[in-house]
LOLUM-181177 format. One line per field, with one value per residue: residue in one letter; x negated, y negated, z negated of N, C-alpha, C in turn. Coordinates in Angstrom, 1 decimal, padded with zeros to 4 digits. Last residue first. Example, Ala and Ser with C-alpha at 12.3 -4.5 7.8 and 13.67 -1.06 7.14 Angstrom:
aa: [S_A]
n_c1: [-012.8_-013.2]
n_c2: [002.2_005.7]
n_c3: [-007.1_-007.8]
ca_c1: [-013.7_-012.3]
ca_c2: [001.1_004.5]
ca_c3: [-007.1_-007.8]
c_c1: [-012.9_-013.2]
c_c2: [000.0_003.3]
c_c3: [-007.9_-007.8]
//
This chain:
aa: [I_L_D_R_L_M_R_L_A_Q_D_V_S_A_L_R_V_G_S_R_D_L_G_A_Y_V_H_T_F_H_G_A_P_M_G_R_R_G_S_A_F_H_V_L_G_V_P_K_D_A_S_G_G_G_P_G_A_I_G_T_I_S_V_A_L_D_A_R_S_H_D_L_A_G_T_V_M_A_R_A_V_E_E_S_V_A_G_L_R_D_I_L_D_A_P_V_G_L_V_E_N_K_A_A_N_S_Y_T_V_F_G_R_D_V_V_V_S_S_G_A_I_E_T_L_T_G_A_V_L_G_G_T_C_S_E_A_T_A_V_M_L_N_A_A_S_C_R_E_V_I_E_R_A_L_P_L_L_P_T_L_D_T_M]
n_c1: [-165.6_-165.2_-163.8_-165.8_-167.3_-165.4_-165.3_-167.9_-167.8_-165.9_-167.2_-169.5_-168.2_-167.2_-169.7_-170.7_-168.9_-169.1_-171.7_-171.4_-167.8_-165.4_-164.5_-164.4_-165.8_-165.2_-166.2_-166.2_-167.3_-167.8_-169.2_-171.4_-170.7_-172.3_-174.5_-173.6_-171.5_-171.5_-170.7_-171.5_-170.6_-171.3_-170.0_-169.9_-170.4_-171.2_-170.9_-172.2_-171.7_-172.4_-174.0_-175.6_-177.5_-176.1_-175.2_-174.6_-174.5_-174.2_-175.3_-175.0_-174.9_-174.0_-173.9_-173.7_-173.9_-175.8_-179.3_-181.9_-183.4_-183.7_-181.4_-179.6_-180.7_-180.6_-177.8_-177.4_-178.9_-177.6_-175.2_-176.2_-177.1_-174.7_-173.3_-175.4_-177.7_-180.2_-179.9_-180.3_-183.1_-184.4_-183.2_-184.2_-186.9_-187.2_-184.9_-185.0_-186.3_-186.2_-188.7_-189.3_-186.9_-186.1_-188.4_-188.3_-186.1_-185.3_-183.9_-183.1_-183.0_-181.6_-181.2_-180.5_-178.6_-176.1_-175.3_-176.5_-176.5_-174.0_-173.5_-171.9_-172.2_-174.0_-174.6_-172.7_-173.8_-176.3_-175.6_-174.5_-176.6_-178.7_-178.2_-176.3_-177.6_-178.6_-178.9_-177.9_-177.5_-176.5_-175.2_-174.2_-171.8_-170.2_-167.6_-167.9_-169.4_-167.7_-165.7_-167.2_-168.2_-165.7_-164.6_-166.5_-166.1_-163.5_-164.0_-165.9_-165.1_-164.8_-167.7_-169.6_-170.3_-173.4_-174.9]
n_c2: [-099.3_-101.9_-103.2_-103.6_-105.6_-107.7_-108.1_-109.0_-111.4_-112.8_-113.0_-114.5_-116.9_-117.7_-118.2_-120.3_-122.3_-122.6_-123.6_-126.1_-126.8_-127.2_-128.6_-125.9_-123.6_-122.4_-119.3_-116.5_-113.2_-110.4_-107.0_-105.2_-102.0_-099.0_-097.8_-098.6_-101.3_-104.7_-108.1_-111.5_-114.9_-118.3_-121.2_-124.5_-126.1_-129.0_-128.6_-128.9_-131.2_-133.2_-131.4_-130.6_-131.0_-130.9_-129.2_-126.4_-124.1_-123.0_-119.6_-116.2_-112.8_-109.5_-106.0_-102.6_-099.0_-097.2_-097.7_-097.6_-100.4_-101.9_-101.9_-103.2_-105.7_-106.4_-106.7_-108.8_-110.8_-111.0_-112.2_-114.6_-115.7_-116.0_-117.9_-119.8_-121.2_-121.6_-122.6_-122.2_-122.3_-121.3_-118.7_-117.7_-117.8_-115.8_-113.1_-111.2_-109.3_-109.3_-110.4_-112.5_-114.0_-114.6_-115.8_-118.2_-119.4_-118.3_-116.2_-113.4_-110.7_-107.6_-104.8_-101.3_-099.2_-098.4_-095.8_-094.8_-097.0_-097.4_-096.5_-099.4_-102.5_-104.4_-104.0_-105.8_-108.2_-108.1_-108.2_-110.8_-112.5_-113.2_-115.8_-117.0_-117.9_-115.0_-111.5_-108.5_-105.3_-102.0_-098.8_-095.5_-092.9_-090.7_-091.2_-091.6_-094.0_-095.7_-095.8_-096.9_-099.3_-100.6_-100.8_-102.4_-104.8_-105.4_-105.8_-108.0_-110.6_-111.8_-111.9_-113.6_-116.8_-118.3_-120.9]
n_c3: [-154.3_-153.5_-155.4_-157.3_-156.0_-156.1_-158.8_-159.3_-157.9_-159.4_-161.9_-161.2_-160.5_-162.9_-164.1_-162.5_-162.9_-165.7_-165.9_-164.5_-164.4_-161.7_-159.5_-157.3_-156.0_-153.0_-151.5_-149.4_-148.6_-146.5_-146.2_-144.1_-142.6_-144.1_-145.2_-148.5_-148.7_-149.9_-150.0_-150.6_-151.1_-151.8_-153.2_-154.2_-156.3_-154.5_-150.9_-148.1_-146.7_-148.6_-151.3_-154.4_-156.5_-159.9_-161.9_-159.6_-158.2_-155.1_-154.2_-153.6_-154.3_-153.4_-154.2_-153.2_-153.4_-153.7_-154.4_-154.5_-152.6_-150.4_-148.9_-150.6_-150.6_-147.9_-147.7_-149.3_-148.0_-145.6_-146.6_-147.5_-145.1_-143.8_-145.4_-147.6_-149.1_-147.9_-144.4_-141.7_-141.1_-143.4_-143.5_-141.1_-141.5_-143.4_-143.7_-146.7_-148.2_-150.9_-151.7_-149.9_-149.5_-152.1_-153.0_-151.5_-152.5_-155.9_-157.1_-157.2_-159.0_-158.5_-160.4_-160.0_-160.6_-162.7_-163.5_-165.7_-167.4_-168.5_-171.0_-172.2_-170.7_-170.0_-167.4_-166.2_-167.0_-165.7_-163.1_-163.2_-164.0_-162.5_-161.5_-160.0_-157.7_-156.9_-156.8_-156.0_-157.5_-157.0_-158.1_-157.3_-157.9_-158.7_-159.5_-162.2_-162.1_-160.9_-162.9_-165.1_-164.1_-163.5_-166.1_-167.3_-165.9_-166.7_-169.5_-169.4_-169.0_-171.5_-172.3_-171.6_-172.0_-171.6_-173.5]
ca_c1: [-165.6_-166.1_-163.1_-164.7_-167.9_-165.9_-164.1_-167.4_-168.7_-165.6_-165.9_-169.6_-168.9_-166.2_-168.8_-171.5_-169.1_-167.8_-171.3_-172.3_-169.2_-166.0_-164.1_-164.4_-165.2_-165.7_-165.2_-166.8_-166.3_-168.2_-168.1_-171.1_-171.0_-171.1_-174.0_-174.6_-171.7_-171.7_-170.7_-171.4_-170.7_-171.1_-170.7_-169.8_-169.4_-171.4_-170.6_-172.3_-171.5_-171.1_-174.0_-174.6_-177.8_-176.7_-174.3_-174.5_-173.8_-174.7_-174.4_-175.9_-174.3_-175.0_-173.2_-174.4_-173.1_-174.8_-177.9_-181.3_-182.9_-184.8_-182.6_-179.4_-180.5_-181.9_-178.5_-176.8_-179.3_-178.9_-175.1_-175.5_-178.1_-175.7_-172.8_-174.7_-176.3_-180.0_-180.0_-178.9_-182.0_-184.8_-183.0_-182.7_-186.3_-187.5_-185.9_-184.2_-186.5_-185.1_-188.1_-190.3_-187.7_-185.1_-188.0_-189.5_-186.1_-186.0_-183.4_-183.9_-182.8_-182.6_-180.7_-181.4_-179.9_-176.9_-174.6_-176.3_-177.8_-174.3_-173.4_-172.6_-171.4_-173.4_-175.4_-172.6_-172.5_-176.2_-176.3_-173.7_-175.4_-178.7_-179.4_-175.8_-177.0_-179.3_-178.3_-178.9_-177.1_-177.5_-175.0_-175.1_-172.3_-171.6_-167.8_-167.0_-170.0_-168.9_-165.3_-166.5_-169.1_-166.7_-163.9_-166.3_-167.4_-163.7_-163.1_-166.3_-165.4_-163.6_-166.7_-169.2_-169.6_-172.2_-174.8]
ca_c2: [-097.9_-101.0_-102.9_-102.7_-104.3_-107.1_-107.6_-107.7_-110.3_-112.5_-112.3_-113.1_-116.1_-117.4_-117.2_-119.0_-121.8_-122.2_-122.3_-125.0_-127.1_-126.4_-129.1_-127.4_-123.7_-123.6_-120.1_-117.8_-114.1_-111.7_-108.0_-106.0_-103.4_-099.7_-097.3_-098.0_-099.9_-103.7_-106.8_-110.4_-113.6_-117.3_-119.9_-123.6_-125.2_-128.3_-129.2_-127.8_-130.0_-133.2_-132.3_-130.5_-130.1_-131.5_-130.3_-127.8_-124.1_-124.3_-120.8_-117.4_-114.1_-110.6_-107.3_-103.8_-100.2_-096.9_-097.9_-096.3_-099.7_-101.9_-101.4_-101.8_-105.0_-106.2_-105.7_-107.6_-110.4_-110.5_-110.9_-113.7_-115.3_-115.2_-116.5_-119.5_-121.0_-120.4_-122.9_-122.3_-122.8_-122.6_-119.7_-117.8_-118.7_-117.2_-113.8_-112.2_-109.3_-108.7_-109.3_-111.5_-113.5_-114.0_-114.6_-117.3_-119.0_-119.1_-117.6_-114.0_-112.1_-108.5_-106.1_-102.4_-098.9_-099.6_-096.5_-093.9_-096.6_-098.1_-095.5_-098.1_-101.3_-104.5_-103.3_-104.3_-107.8_-108.2_-107.0_-109.6_-112.3_-111.8_-115.5_-116.3_-118.9_-116.3_-112.7_-109.5_-106.7_-102.9_-100.2_-096.4_-094.0_-090.6_-091.0_-090.5_-092.8_-095.4_-095.3_-095.6_-098.3_-100.3_-100.1_-101.1_-104.1_-105.1_-104.7_-106.6_-109.8_-111.6_-111.0_-112.6_-115.7_-118.0_-119.5]
ca_c3: [-154.9_-152.7_-154.2_-157.6_-156.3_-154.8_-158.1_-159.9_-157.5_-158.0_-161.8_-161.7_-159.5_-161.9_-164.7_-162.7_-161.5_-165.1_-166.6_-164.1_-164.7_-162.8_-160.9_-157.5_-157.4_-153.6_-152.3_-149.8_-149.2_-147.0_-146.2_-145.3_-142.5_-143.6_-143.9_-147.6_-149.1_-148.9_-150.6_-149.7_-151.6_-150.8_-153.4_-153.1_-156.5_-155.8_-152.2_-149.1_-146.0_-147.9_-150.2_-153.4_-155.4_-158.7_-161.4_-160.0_-159.5_-155.8_-154.3_-153.4_-154.6_-153.4_-154.0_-153.6_-153.3_-152.7_-154.7_-154.3_-153.8_-151.3_-148.3_-150.3_-151.9_-148.5_-146.9_-149.7_-149.3_-145.5_-145.9_-148.4_-146.1_-143.2_-145.2_-146.3_-149.4_-148.7_-145.9_-142.3_-140.2_-142.9_-144.6_-141.4_-140.5_-143.8_-142.9_-145.9_-146.8_-150.2_-152.4_-150.3_-148.4_-151.1_-153.5_-151.3_-151.1_-154.9_-157.2_-156.2_-159.2_-158.0_-160.1_-160.2_-160.2_-162.3_-162.4_-164.6_-166.8_-167.3_-169.9_-172.5_-170.9_-171.4_-168.4_-166.0_-167.4_-167.2_-163.6_-162.7_-164.9_-163.1_-162.3_-161.2_-158.7_-156.9_-157.4_-155.5_-157.3_-157.0_-157.8_-157.9_-157.1_-158.6_-158.1_-161.8_-162.7_-160.2_-161.6_-165.2_-164.5_-162.4_-165.0_-167.8_-165.8_-165.3_-169.1_-169.8_-167.8_-170.7_-172.9_-170.6_-172.7_-171.0_-173.2]
c_c1: [-164.6_-166.0_-163.9_-164.0_-166.8_-166.5_-164.4_-166.2_-168.3_-166.5_-165.6_-168.3_-169.1_-166.9_-167.8_-170.6_-169.8_-168.0_-170.0_-172.0_-170.1_-167.4_-164.6_-163.9_-165.3_-165.0_-165.9_-165.7_-166.9_-167.0_-168.6_-169.9_-170.6_-171.5_-172.8_-174.0_-172.7_-171.9_-170.9_-171.4_-170.8_-171.5_-170.3_-170.6_-169.2_-170.2_-171.0_-172.1_-171.4_-170.7_-172.6_-174.8_-176.8_-176.9_-174.8_-175.2_-173.7_-173.9_-175.0_-175.0_-175.4_-174.2_-174.3_-173.5_-173.9_-174.0_-177.0_-179.8_-182.4_-184.4_-183.7_-180.6_-180.3_-181.8_-179.9_-177.5_-178.7_-179.4_-176.5_-175.5_-177.5_-176.7_-173.9_-174.3_-175.5_-178.5_-179.7_-178.8_-180.7_-183.7_-183.3_-182.4_-184.8_-186.9_-186.0_-185.2_-185.6_-185.3_-187.0_-189.7_-188.6_-185.9_-187.0_-189.1_-187.2_-185.9_-184.1_-183.5_-183.7_-182.2_-181.9_-180.7_-180.9_-178.3_-175.5_-175.7_-177.6_-175.6_-173.8_-172.4_-172.2_-172.6_-175.0_-173.4_-172.3_-174.9_-176.2_-174.3_-174.5_-177.5_-179.4_-177.0_-176.5_-178.7_-179.2_-178.3_-178.2_-176.9_-176.3_-174.9_-173.2_-172.2_-169.3_-167.3_-169.2_-169.5_-166.6_-166.2_-168.4_-167.6_-164.8_-165.6_-167.2_-165.0_-163.3_-165.3_-165.8_-163.9_-165.4_-168.1_-169.1_-171.6_-173.5]
c_c2: [-097.1_-099.5_-102.0_-102.2_-103.2_-105.8_-107.1_-107.2_-109.0_-111.3_-111.9_-112.3_-114.7_-116.6_-116.8_-117.9_-120.4_-121.6_-121.8_-123.7_-125.9_-126.9_-128.2_-127.6_-125.1_-123.7_-121.3_-118.5_-115.4_-112.4_-109.3_-106.9_-104.1_-101.2_-098.0_-097.4_-099.4_-102.3_-105.8_-109.1_-112.6_-115.9_-119.0_-122.3_-124.2_-127.4_-128.4_-128.4_-128.8_-131.9_-132.3_-131.5_-129.9_-130.5_-131.0_-128.0_-125.5_-124.4_-122.0_-118.6_-115.2_-111.9_-108.4_-105.0_-101.4_-098.2_-097.5_-096.4_-098.3_-101.3_-101.2_-101.1_-103.5_-105.5_-105.4_-106.4_-109.1_-110.1_-110.2_-112.3_-114.4_-114.8_-115.6_-118.1_-121.0_-120.1_-121.6_-122.7_-123.1_-123.2_-121.1_-118.8_-118.8_-118.1_-115.3_-113.0_-110.3_-108.7_-108.6_-110.3_-112.3_-113.3_-113.8_-115.9_-118.0_-118.6_-118.5_-115.5_-112.8_-110.0_-107.0_-103.7_-100.0_-099.2_-097.6_-094.5_-095.5_-097.6_-096.1_-097.1_-100.1_-103.2_-103.5_-103.6_-106.3_-107.8_-107.0_-108.4_-111.1_-111.5_-114.2_-115.8_-118.2_-117.2_-113.9_-110.9_-107.5_-104.3_-101.0_-097.8_-094.9_-091.6_-090.7_-090.2_-091.5_-094.1_-095.0_-095.0_-096.9_-099.2_-099.7_-100.2_-102.7_-104.4_-104.4_-105.5_-108.3_-110.7_-110.8_-111.7_-114.8_-116.8_-119.1]
c_c3: [-154.2_-153.1_-153.3_-156.3_-156.5_-155.0_-156.7_-159.2_-158.1_-157.6_-160.4_-161.6_-159.9_-160.8_-163.7_-163.2_-161.6_-163.7_-165.9_-164.7_-164.3_-163.1_-162.0_-158.9_-157.8_-155.0_-152.9_-150.6_-149.6_-147.6_-146.8_-145.1_-143.8_-143.5_-143.4_-146.4_-148.0_-149.5_-149.6_-150.5_-150.5_-151.4_-152.3_-153.3_-155.3_-155.9_-153.4_-150.5_-147.0_-147.3_-149.6_-152.3_-154.3_-157.6_-160.2_-161.3_-160.0_-157.0_-154.9_-153.4_-154.4_-153.7_-154.1_-153.4_-153.8_-152.4_-153.4_-154.4_-153.4_-152.7_-149.3_-149.7_-151.6_-149.8_-147.5_-148.9_-149.7_-146.9_-145.9_-147.9_-147.1_-144.2_-144.7_-146.2_-148.1_-149.0_-146.6_-143.7_-140.9_-142.0_-144.2_-142.5_-140.6_-142.8_-143.3_-145.0_-146.0_-148.7_-151.6_-150.9_-148.8_-150.0_-152.6_-151.8_-150.9_-153.5_-156.2_-156.1_-158.3_-158.3_-159.6_-159.9_-160.4_-161.9_-161.8_-163.4_-165.7_-166.6_-168.6_-171.4_-171.1_-171.7_-169.8_-167.1_-167.3_-167.7_-165.1_-163.3_-164.5_-164.0_-163.0_-162.1_-160.0_-158.0_-157.3_-155.8_-156.8_-156.9_-157.9_-157.3_-157.9_-157.6_-157.7_-160.3_-162.2_-160.8_-160.8_-163.9_-164.6_-162.8_-163.9_-166.7_-166.2_-165.1_-167.6_-169.4_-168.2_-169.4_-172.1_-171.1_-171.6_-171.7_-172.7]
//
């Protein structure tokens, strides 16, 4: 089990600031499996901020739930900048949220390649009506839980920066 406790102060800050600004949040998560939404909803009062979380672990879910084009996934792979951007756009298009973040990556221990190593994670964040931002990082040397926890931390920081 992943310990989210160190991330709760950041989640609390996001919930408080979004609440004060009357902003709602959506998440589109793959390798984190809903941990970003789960961290936000650990905070009392998050129900006025968190609209929904999309856990789109499979390629089919990314396509069916978020509208990520299947040919995009086929051409570039699910772990790519373009898919992360399409996921955040889909989260905004399929929710009432003002802000969204997406995460797609390879948490390991398997599944990596020379081009896409274990620990590679692509993030996108967006605010309704504005272009999505992108960030990528390779969390080398971390185990599966470590990659997921570091990814949740990065996603929360990106959300905070959107407020």
